[in-house]
C-alpha positions as CSV (number, residue, x, y, z in Angstrom):
1,M,13.6,-8.2,19.0
2,H,10.2,-6.7,20.9
3,P,7.0,-7.9,20.4
4,V,5.0,-6.1,23.1
5,L,6.2,-2.3,23.1
6,F,5.1,-1.4,26.3
7,H,2.6,-2.8,29.7
8,I,-0.3,-0.3,31.0
9,G,-0.9,-2.0,34.4
10,S,-2.3,-5.6,32.6
11,L,-3.0,-4.4,29.1
12,V,-0.3,-6.1,26.9
13,I,0.4,-2.9,23.8
14,P,1.4,-4.7,21.0
15,S,4.1,-3.3,18.9
16,Y,2.9,-4.2,15.4
17,G,-0.5,-2.4,15.8
18,A,0.9,0.6,17.5
19,I,4.1,1.3,15.5
20,A,1.9,0.6,12.4
21,A,-0.7,3.1,13.8
22,V,1.9,6.1,14.7
23,G,3.2,5.1,10.5
24,V,-0.9,5.1,9.9
25,L,-1.4,8.6,11.3
26,L,1.7,9.9,9.6
27,A,0.5,8.4,6.3
28,L,-3.2,10.3,6.6
29,M,-1.1,13.7,7.4
30,L,0.8,13.1,4.5
31,A,-2.2,12.6,2.4
32,L,-3.7,15.6,3.7
33,H,0.2,17.5,2.1
34,T,-0.8,16.1,-1.3
35,A,-4.3,16.0,-2.1
36,R,-3.2,20.8,-1.3
37,K,-0.9,20.0,-4.0
38,L,-2.6,18.2,-6.2
39,K,-5.4,21.0,-5.7
40,L,-7.8,17.9,-4.0
41,D,-10.3,19.2,-1.2
42,P,-8.3,17.2,1.9
43,N,-11.5,16.6,3.7
44,K,-13.1,13.8,1.0
45,I,-9.3,12.4,1.1
46,W,-9.0,12.0,5.1
47,N,-12.7,11.2,5.0
48,L,-11.7,7.8,1.7
49,S,-8.5,7.2,3.6
50,I,-10.2,7.0,7.0
51,L,-12.7,4.7,4.5
52,M,-10.4,2.5,3.4
53,L,-8.3,1.4,6.2
54,F,-10.8,0.7,8.5
55,T,-12.8,-1.5,5.9
56,A,-9.6,-3.0,5.2
57,L,-9.1,-4.0,8.7
58,L,-12.6,-4.6,9.4
59,G,-13.1,-7.0,5.7
60,S,-9.8,-9.0,6.6
61,R,-10.8,-9.9,9.8
62,L,-14.1,-10.4,9.4
63,L,-13.3,-13.2,6.9
64,L,-10.3,-14.6,9.1
65,V,-13.8,-15.1,11.7
66,I,-15.3,-17.0,9.3
67,A,-12.8,-19.1,8.3
68,N,-12.2,-19.9,12.0
69,W,-15.9,-20.5,13.1
70,T,-15.9,-23.7,14.0
71,V,-13.1,-23.6,16.1
72,L,-14.4,-19.7,17.6
73,R,-17.2,-21.6,18.3
74,H,-16.2,-23.8,20.9
75,H,-13.9,-21.1,22.3
76,P,-14.9,-17.8,21.7
77,L,-11.8,-16.6,24.0
78,W,-9.9,-17.2,21.1
79,L,-11.3,-14.2,18.8
80,L,-9.7,-11.9,20.8
81,S,-5.5,-13.6,19.9
82,L,-7.6,-12.9,15.6
83,A,-6.0,-9.3,15.8
84,M,-2.5,-10.8,16.1
85,I,-2.2,-13.1,13.5
86,H,-0.7,-11.4,10.6
87,H,-0.7,-13.1,6.8
88,P,0.3,-11.8,3.1
89,L,-3.3,-13.1,1.8
90,L,-5.1,-11.4,4.6
91,A,-3.6,-7.9,3.4
92,A,-4.3,-8.6,0.3
93,I,-8.0,-9.8,0.9
94,G,-7.6,-6.4,3.1
95,S,-6.3,-4.0,0.5
96,F,-8.9,-5.6,-2.0
97,I,-11.7,-4.6,-0.2
98,A,-10.5,-1.0,0.6
99,L,-9.9,-0.3,-3.5
100,A,-13.6,-0.8,-4.1
101,V,-14.3,0.2,-1.1
102,A,-12.4,3.5,-2.3
103,T,-14.0,3.6,-5.5
104,V,-17.7,4.0,-4.9
105,Y,-16.6,7.0,-2.7
106,V,-14.9,8.4,-5.9
107,R,-17.3,7.6,-8.1
108,K,-20.2,9.0,-5.6
109,N,-17.9,12.0,-4.8
110,H,-17.1,13.6,-8.0
111,L,-13.1,12.6,-7.8
112,P,-10.7,12.2,-10.5
113,S,-10.0,8.9,-9.9
114,R,-6.5,9.2,-11.5
115,V,-5.6,12.3,-9.2
116,V,-6.3,10.7,-6.7
117,A,-4.4,7.7,-6.7
118,D,-1.5,10.3,-6.8
119,A,-2.3,12.1,-3.5
120,L,-3.0,8.3,-1.6
121,A,0.5,6.8,-3.7
122,A,3.2,8.3,-1.7
123,P,0.8,7.7,1.8
124,A,0.2,4.2,1.0
125,A,4.5,4.0,0.4
126,L,4.3,5.5,4.0
127,A,1.8,3.4,5.9
128,L,3.6,0.7,4.5
129,G,6.7,1.4,6.2
130,G,5.5,1.7,9.1
131,E,4.0,-1.0,8.4
132,Q,7.2,-3.5,8.3
133,V,9.1,-1.6,11.0
134,G,6.0,-3.1,14.5
135,A,6.6,-5.8,11.7
136,L,10.2,-6.1,12.6
137,L,9.6,-5.7,16.0
138,A,6.7,-8.3,16.0
139,G,8.4,-11.0,14.6
140,S,5.7,-11.2,11.7
141,G,6.9,-11.8,8.3
142,Y,10.6,-13.2,9.5
143,G,13.4,-13.5,7.4
144,A,14.9,-16.8,6.4
145,G,17.9,-17.8,8.3
146,A,21.5,-16.3,7.8
147,H,25.0,-15.6,8.8
148,V,25.6,-11.8,8.1
149,P,26.6,-9.6,10.9
150,W,22.9,-7.7,10.5
151,A,21.3,-10.9,12.0
152,I,18.7,-10.6,14.6
153,V,17.2,-13.1,16.9
154,Y,14.1,-13.4,18.6
155,T,13.8,-14.6,22.2
156,D,10.5,-13.8,23.4
157,A,8.1,-16.5,23.5
158,L,5.2,-14.2,22.5
159,A,7.4,-13.3,18.5
160,D,6.5,-17.4,18.7
161,R,2.9,-18.0,19.9
162,W,2.0,-14.6,18.1
163,S,4.0,-14.5,14.6
164,G,5.3,-18.3,14.0
165,A,8.4,-16.6,14.5
166,P,11.3,-18.8,15.1
167,L,13.5,-18.4,19.1
168,G,17.6,-19.0,18.8
169,I,17.8,-18.3,15.3
170,P,20.2,-15.5,13.6
171,V,17.7,-14.6,10.9
172,H,17.3,-11.9,7.8
173,P,15.6,-8.7,9.5
174,V,13.7,-8.4,6.0
175,Q,11.2,-6.5,7.6
176,A,13.7,-3.9,7.9
177,Y,14.8,-3.6,4.2
178,V,11.6,-4.2,2.8
179,A,10.7,-0.7,5.2
180,L,13.4,1.0,4.2
181,C,12.5,0.5,0.2
182,F,9.1,2.0,1.2
183,F,10.4,4.6,2.6
184,A,12.6,5.5,0.0
185,I,10.0,5.2,-2.1
186,T,7.8,7.7,0.3
187,L,10.6,10.3,-0.3
188,G,10.6,9.9,-4.8
189,L,7.4,9.8,-5.0
190,I,7.2,13.5,-2.9
191,L,10.3,14.8,-4.8
192,C,8.5,13.8,-7.8
193,L,4.8,15.1,-7.2
194,P,6.0,18.5,-9.3
195,R,6.9,16.6,-12.0
196,R,3.9,14.7,-12.7
197,R,3.3,14.2,-17.0
198,Q,0.5,12.7,-16.6
199,N,-2.1,11.7,-14.1
200,G,-1.8,8.0,-12.5
201,D,2.2,9.0,-12.7
202,L,3.0,8.6,-9.0
203,A,0.2,6.2,-9.0
204,G,2.4,3.5,-11.5
205,L,5.4,4.2,-10.3
206,F,4.2,3.4,-6.4
207,L,2.7,-0.1,-8.0
208,M,5.6,-0.9,-10.1
209,A,8.3,0.0,-7.1
210,T,6.0,-1.7,-4.4
211,G,6.0,-4.0,-6.9
212,V,9.9,-4.8,-7.7
213,V,10.8,-4.3,-3.5
214,L,7.8,-7.1,-3.0
215,F,9.5,-9.4,-5.4
216,I,13.0,-9.4,-4.2
217,T,12.8,-9.2,-0.8
218,E,10.7,-12.6,-1.1
219,F,14.3,-14.3,-1.0
220,W,15.0,-13.5,1.7
221,R,12.3,-14.6,3.8
222,D,10.9,-17.5,5.4
223,P,8.6,-19.3,3.2
224,I,6.1,-21.7,5.5
225,G,3.3,-20.0,4.8
226,R,4.1,-17.3,1.8
227,G,2.0,-19.3,-0.8
228,A,4.5,-21.3,-2.8
229,M,3.8,-22.1,-6.4
230,L,5.1,-23.5,-9.9
231,G,6.2,-26.2,-8.1
232,G,7.6,-24.1,-5.2
233,F,9.5,-21.6,-8.3
234,L,7.7,-18.4,-6.8
235,K,6.0,-17.6,-3.7
236,G,2.7,-16.1,-3.9
237,P,4.0,-12.7,-2.7
238,Q,6.3,-12.6,-5.9
239,A,3.1,-13.3,-7.8
240,A,1.0,-11.1,-6.8
241,A,4.6,-7.9,-7.2
242,I,4.4,-8.9,-11.1
243,L,1.1,-8.2,-11.2
244,L,2.0,-4.6,-9.5
245,V,3.8,-4.2,-12.3
246,L,1.8,-5.0,-15.3
247,V,-1.0,-3.0,-13.5
248,G,1.5,0.1,-13.0
249,A,3.1,-0.4,-16.2
250,F,-0.3,0.1,-17.8
251,I,-1.8,2.9,-15.6
252,L,1.6,5.0,-16.3
253,W,1.0,3.9,-20.2
254,D,0.9,7.6,-22.2
255,S,-2.7,8.4,-21.9
256,P,-3.3,11.9,-23.8
257,S,-6.6,12.7,-21.8
258,Q,-4.5,12.7,-18.2
259,Q,-1.3,14.7,-20.0
260,L,-1.3,18.0,-18.0
261,G,0.2,21.1,-19.4
262,V,-1.1,20.4,-22.6
263,S,-3.7,22.7,-24.6
264,V,-5.3,21.4,-27.6
265,P,-5.2,23.7,-30.2
266,S,-8.8,24.8,-31.6
267,I,-8.8,24.3,-35.3
268,H,-11.0,26.7,-37.4
269,P,-11.9,25.9,-40.8
270,A,-10.6,28.3,-43.5
271,P,-12.3,30.8,-45.6
272,S,-13.4,29.3,-49.1
273,A,-12.8,31.4,-51.9
274,H,-16.2,31.6,-52.6
275,S,-17.2,33.5,-49.0
276,A,-14.2,35.6,-49.7
277,I,-15.8,37.0,-52.9
278,E,-18.6,37.7,-50.9
279,R,-17.7,39.1,-47.6
280,P,-18.2,42.9,-48.4
281,S,-15.4,45.0,-48.3
282,H,-15.1,47.6,-46.0
283,G,-12.8,51.7,-46.2
C-alpha cells in the first residue's frame, strides 16, 4: 500500500496521520451538527472535542516517551520515530485520558453528560472510520495471511519499518472491514438521532456496535502484539470489546429520569368530605 501519502520537498507526509486528520476534521463538523440537533452549545462541543483529541494524543505519546526513556536518553533522535508507532494499547490509554478530561469539562460547564455523549457518538464513529483508512494505507494493525481475491500486499519498506507490516505476503484488508463498519455505524446513528427514547441511547448503541465490530474483526488481524489472553482464547482488544458491549447495554437500560417526551402528571389530593362540607357554597 502507501505509507507515505506525498512529499513536500524533503518533508514526508505519512498516510496514517493525514487521513486520520481528515477523518477528525469531518467528525468535528458532524459534531457541530449533532450538537445543534440536540440543543447543545456547538462552541462547547467543539472545545470539548478539541480538548479530548489533544489530551488523548499528548497523553499516549508522553506515556510512550516515559516507557522508552532509557533508550531515548542515549538516542534522542528516535523521539521522531515515536510518532509513527500505533498500538491498540496506546489507543486505549488515550481514550481513557480523553474520557477523564471530558468528564471534568462536562461537569465544570454544567452540560448534560448523556446528551453530550449522544452528540459525540456519530462523530466518534466517523473519526474511527477515517483512522482505519489511514491504518490500511500505512499497514498499521495489519491483517492475517489470506488467500482471498481482495487480499492486499504491502511492498513499501516503510510499512515494515513504521508498522511492522509483512512485505510481499497477501493479508486481509481488515482495516477496510473495520472502516466500512464504522461508516455504517455513523450513518445508523445519524438516522437514529431523532428517534431517541432516552438520553444516552446513541452513546449506548455506539459502544455496543463498536464492541461487536472490534470483537469480530480481530479474528482477521494478525495476532502479533495483540495481547493474547486466557491461553490465546481471546486477544486484548476482544476483551476490551466485551467491556464496551456491557457498558453500552448498561447505558441503554431504561432510566425513567432520562426518558424523552414523558411528562409526569401532577397528583393533587382529593378533597376530604370534611373540607367539602366546610367549603362555602356560592349562588
